[in-house]
C-alpha distance (Angstrom), angle and dihedral (degrees) to the residues before:
residue distance angle dihedral
M1 . . .
P2 3.73 . .
E3 3.80 91.1 .
I4 3.94 90.2 52.3
L5 3.91 91.0 51.4
A6 3.84 92.0 45.3
R7 3.79 90.4 52.9
K8 3.80 92.5 46.8
R9 3.76 90.2 49.0
E10 3.89 90.0 49.5
I11 3.89 90.4 49.2
F12 3.81 92.7 49.6
E13 3.85 92.7 47.6
D14 3.66 91.4 51.1
F15 3.79 92.2 49.3
A16 3.81 91.9 47.6
R17 3.70 93.4 47.5
E18 3.90 93.8 50.4
N19 3.80 97.5 37.8
G20 3.81 109.6 145.8
T21 3.82 93.6 -141.2
A22 3.75 91.7 54.6
Q23 3.69 90.6 49.0
S24 3.73 95.8 50.1
A25 3.75 92.6 50.2
P26 3.82 111.0 55.9
E27 3.78 91.2 -175.6
A28 3.81 89.1 64.4
Y29 3.83 89.3 75.5
E30 3.69 123.0 89.7
V31 3.67 116.7 -64.7
S32 3.83 127.5 -176.3
E33 3.75 119.4 -108.3
A34 3.88 89.6 -113.7
E35 3.77 91.9 54.1
L36 3.79 89.4 49.9
A37 3.77 93.5 49.9
R38 3.87 89.9 47.5
D39 3.85 90.6 52.0
V40 3.79 92.7 47.4
I41 3.82 94.0 47.8
A42 3.82 92.9 48.0
A43 3.76 92.0 48.7
E44 3.83 92.8 49.8
R45 3.83 92.1 45.2
A46 3.73 89.0 51.4
R47 3.82 91.6 47.7
L48 3.83 94.7 45.9
F49 3.76 101.4 39.7
S50 3.85 102.4 34.6
N51 3.87 93.4 68.6
T52 3.72 112.8 76.5
R53 3.76 111.9 -142.7
P54 3.83 110.4 -112.4
D55 3.84 92.4 -131.1
A56 3.87 90.4 50.2
A57 3.77 91.5 64.9
A58 3.64 94.3 54.7
T59 3.76 95.4 57.6
């Protein structure tokens, strides 16, 4: 039984490592918490500050 479980674990790890989806999305790999925070903040800044308020254009 331990040999069977070890083989199944090995097969799964090989599959997970070679998964096509993960390879096609580099951002799917591990990122540090600091990198993630920078990306989220940059995206939110872009979202919030890229849109001009309609009433700001009138003044």
